[in-house]
TORVEX-325670 format. One record per residue: residue in one letter; x negated, y, z of N, C-alpha, C, CB in turn. Coordinates in steps of 0.1 Angstrom, whole numbers, plus 5000, padded with zeros to 4 digits. Glycine has a CB too. Layout:
N
aXYZXYZXYZXYZ/...
% end
This chain:
198
m499249895001499950024999499450115001500950055003/s499450224993498350364990499250464996497950404972/f498750555003499650675012498750775006499850675032/k499450925009498951055001498851105012499751124991/l497651205013497551315024497451415017496351305032/e498151525017498351645012498151775024499551645005/i497151845019497151955032496852085024495751935044/t497552195027497852305021496852435035499952295019/i496052485030495452585044495552715038493652555049/n496252825039496152935034494853005042497452985036/g493653035039492553075047491753195040491652955050/s491853255045490453395040489353395042490453535046/h488853295048487453265052487453115050486953305067/p486253055045486052895053485852855063485252815050/t485452965077485452915087486752895093484752985093/e487352945088488952955095489252825090490053095089/t489452835076489952715068489852575076489152695055/i488152555080487652415086488352445099485952385087/a488152565110489052545120490152545121489052595127/t490852525114492252485111492652355109492652545100/l491652315101491952155096491752055112490352105081/g490352115117490052065127491552045142488752155129/d492052145141493152185149494252085144493552345148/l494252055127495251945125495351855127495551915118/v493651785126493451655128493351625146492051615119/y493251695158493451705168495351675172492651845171/f496151765165497451795166497451585163498151935153/i497251555149497951425146497051325156497751375128/d496251335165495851255177496651255185494751285182/d497251375188498351385203499051335197498951505211/m500051345186501051265179500851145180501151295166/a499851095173499450955176499650905192497950945172/s498750945200499250885215500250895219498550925225/m501150995215502351025224503650875216502851255220/f503750895203504450795197503950685192505150825189/s502350625190502550525182501850435192502050525167/s502650285191501850195200500550145200502350095202/t499750145186498350155186497450285188498050115174/q497950385190496950495195496650575184495750455202/f497050485172496150565162497450595150494550455154/v497350695137498050665128498250555124497750705121/g499050475118498850335111500150365097499250175124/e500050235096501250195081502850285085501749975081/d502950185100504050185108504850345108503450125122/d503450415111503850565112503850655101503150635122/i503850605089503850705080505350685074502550705070/p505950835074505150945068505351015083505751015053/l504251105084504351185093504351355089503251135102/i505051485089505151555081504951675094506451535071/i503951795091503251845101502951965095502051785105/t503352055103503152215098502552275108504552295094/y501452385105500852435118500152575113499752325124/q500252655125500352825124498652855124501452915140/g498252895112497052945108496753055120497153005094/e495553095126495553185133495153315131495153145140/h494353355118493653455114494353495096492053405116/c494853335091495453425078496653485076495553365068/l496953615073498253675074498653695062498253795082/d499953725061501153755048500653855044502853785051/p500053895029499854035029500754145028499254055020/i502354105023503254205025503854215043504354155014/t503854095048504754125063503654075074506454005064/s502254065070501354085079501253975091501554205084/l502053895090502453755095501553655092503853695091/p501053575104500253475099500953375093499553415109/l500353305083500753245074500953045079499653305061/p501652995078501552855080500652765072502752805079/s499852705077499152575074499852465071498452535082/q499952365059500652205062499852145058501852155057/l500452025065499751875062501051795062498451805073/v500851685046502151615049501151475048503751635038/l501651355057500751245055502051155049499751175070/s502051085039503550995036502550915027505251075027/e503750795021503450705014503250784996504650585017/s502450744993502450824980503650854969501450754973/f504350754971505750744961506650814971506350554956/a506850844982507650904993508051034986506750925007/n509151044986510151184983509851254999512251154979/v509451365002509151415016510651485022507851535015/d511751535009513051585014514051445017513751685002/l513751345015514451245020513651175033514651135009/i512751185033512151165045512051285060510651135040/c512551385058512751485066513851555063511751565067/p515051485068516451535064517351655069517151425067/k515851715078516651825089515651925091517151755105/l515952045091515052155098514752145109515452255100/p513252205113513052225130514052305136511652285136/e514052275149514852375157514152515160515252315171/f512952475157512352605163511452645148511152565181/k510552755146509952785136508552805139510652875130/v507352745132506252785133505752925135505952745126/g505652995151504853145148506653225160504653215121/d507653115159508453155173508153145185509453095175/k509053265192508953285206509753205214509253395209/v509153105220510153035230509753055249509952865224/r510652985257510652955268510952805274511353045272/h510252755281510252655287511452655295509252625294/v512552525296513552505298513652555315513852375292/y512252485320512452445338512052555341511752325346/t510652595334510252705343510152805334508952685353/g510652865326510552995323509553035311510253065336/k508252955314506953005311506953065293505652865315/k505953135290506453225276505653115265505653445276/f505953045251505353005244505353075233505652915243/i504753035224504453055209504352915204503153155205/i505752895192505052745186504252745179505652655181/k503252705178502152675170502052585158501252645178/a502552455159503052375150504052265155501952315145/s504952255143505852135146505551995136507452195142/a506051895140505751755132506751735132504851645136/y507151615126508551545121507851405120509351615105/y508551345133507951185132509551075127507151135153/h509250985115510550985110510950855117510750995093/i509950765125510950675133511750735146510050565138/n511450785152512450815160513450985157511650805175/r513050995144513651125137513951235145514851095131/t513051255151512851425159511551505152512451395178/f511751635158510651695158509951725170510851785152/s508551745167507651775186506851895181506151625194/y506852005190506052105191504852125195506452165195/l504052185192502852225196503052375203501952215185/v503152385213503152545218501852585225504252575228/y501552745224500152805228500752875238499352895217/n500252885251500352985259499453115260500352935270/p499753225254498753335251498453385267499353465239/n498653355280498353405289497253315298499453455295/n497353185291495953115297495353015284496253005312/d495653025275495052975262494852855260493953025259/i495752795266496152665267497352585254496852665282/f497052485251497952405241498752305246497252345232/q499952285245500752165252501552115240501852195266/l502351975244503051905232504151905240502551755226/y505051965232506551945237507751875231507052055239/a508751795233510051805230510651915224510651775238/p511851905216512752005218513352055226513351995213/e513851955235515151975246514252015261516251775247/q512852045256512152115264511752285265511152045263/l512552295257512252455249513452515247511652445234/m513652675249514552735245514052845237515452765256/t514652925229514353045222514453135231515253095211/e513653275225513253375237514753435236511753505233/e515553445225517053555226517953475234517853585209/l517953315238518753265243518653295259518853145239/f517053295260516653305275517253415279515353315278/s517153575270516953665275518453695277516053745269/q519653645271521053635274521453565289521653545263/i520753505294520853425307521753515318519253375312/p520653645317521353715333522853745325520353905341/t522953795315524353855307525553735308523953885289/m524853615308525853515309526053475322525553405301/l525553485333525653465346526453575354524453445352/l526453725352527053805352528153795348526453885349/n528853765340529953715331530753585341529253665315/a530053495346530353355349530353435367528853215342/t529853515372529953495389530453625390528453465399/d529853745385530453875383529153935396532553895387/k528053855392526853945406525553905390526253815433/v524554005397523754035390522453955393523754175391/w522153885384520953775386519953855378521253605380/v518453855382517353885377516153775377517153985384/w515153805369514353675366513053715377513853655347/n512953595385512053585395510353535386512753455408/q509653585381508953555373507553465378508653675366/i507153525394506253405402507053295405505653435417/q507953275412508753095413509253075398510553075425/g509253125390510453045375511253055376510752915371/i511853155384513853095384514653245382514753015405/f516053205384516953365381517453345395518253385367/q517253435404517853485413519053615416516853505418/c519853575422520953655423520653775430521953585428/e520753885426520354035434520754025446520854165429/s522254005453522554065461522653935471523654155458/n522453805467521953665475520953595469523053565477/p519453645474518353635469518353435470517153735479/t518753395477518953245487519153145471520753245503/r520353255463520753175452520253195441521853175451/k519353055436518253055427518652945415516853015436/m518652995399518752845393517352885381520752795384/r517552765373516552735368516752805353516352575368/p516352825344517052855329517852725327515752875316/y517752625324518252505322519352475328517452415324/d519652495342520652495353521652605349519852535367/a520952745345521852845343523052835332520952945340/i522152775319522652725308524052635310521452655301/s523352545320524552425320525652505331523752245329/n525452535339526452595347527352735339525752655361/w526652815331527652845317528352795312527252865309/q528052665304528852595295529452505303528152545283/m529652515314530452415322531852545327529452325338/y531352695329532252805332533252815315531252965337/f532252825308532952845295534452765291531852795286/e533852645296534752515296536152495306533652385300/k535552605314536752595321536952495331537752575311/q535752475333535352365348534952395360534152285346/e535052315371534652395385532652405382535252265403/v532452505384531152535385530552545399530852645378/p529452485400528952475414527952565417528552345416/f528252725419527552805418527452815435528052905409/
% end
């Protein structure tokens, strides 16, 4: 059986291109260690579709970083059929962790055809650390910013983000606290007119 490896890297300098390629290889290793029983990308793990955010290659019009792409697939495979859905988050999106509220930037995404899900490599600009997360562990920055309003509508009380503890806190009663995930879950119960355990 033959396989095809496609790599597209938009780099303005050879050093950047080589660095991006190196990062892609490490990302594949991380994916393999998570999903493959053999700890490496083998025939059963093909196809694997990955997009990666280049660090310094910018779009000349928007000045936004361009993504680098890697597709690992059977040589006769149709990528559109292999990856039937779009990722929940785009490369470059600002997101938050659903439990800690930590800020991340989506650096790379990978679609794994066996479990039919995307995984995301995120970058924490505060400590320069990369981590791999499943989509259910992340929420958009936009949704996160709406949580105080959602809680106000559900409780008639003002809620503020306590960055040190990583929780939403009721302003009038600081002992009432909620993680972002719990806040969304409770608001959904309120929206569906269920009894909310505030």
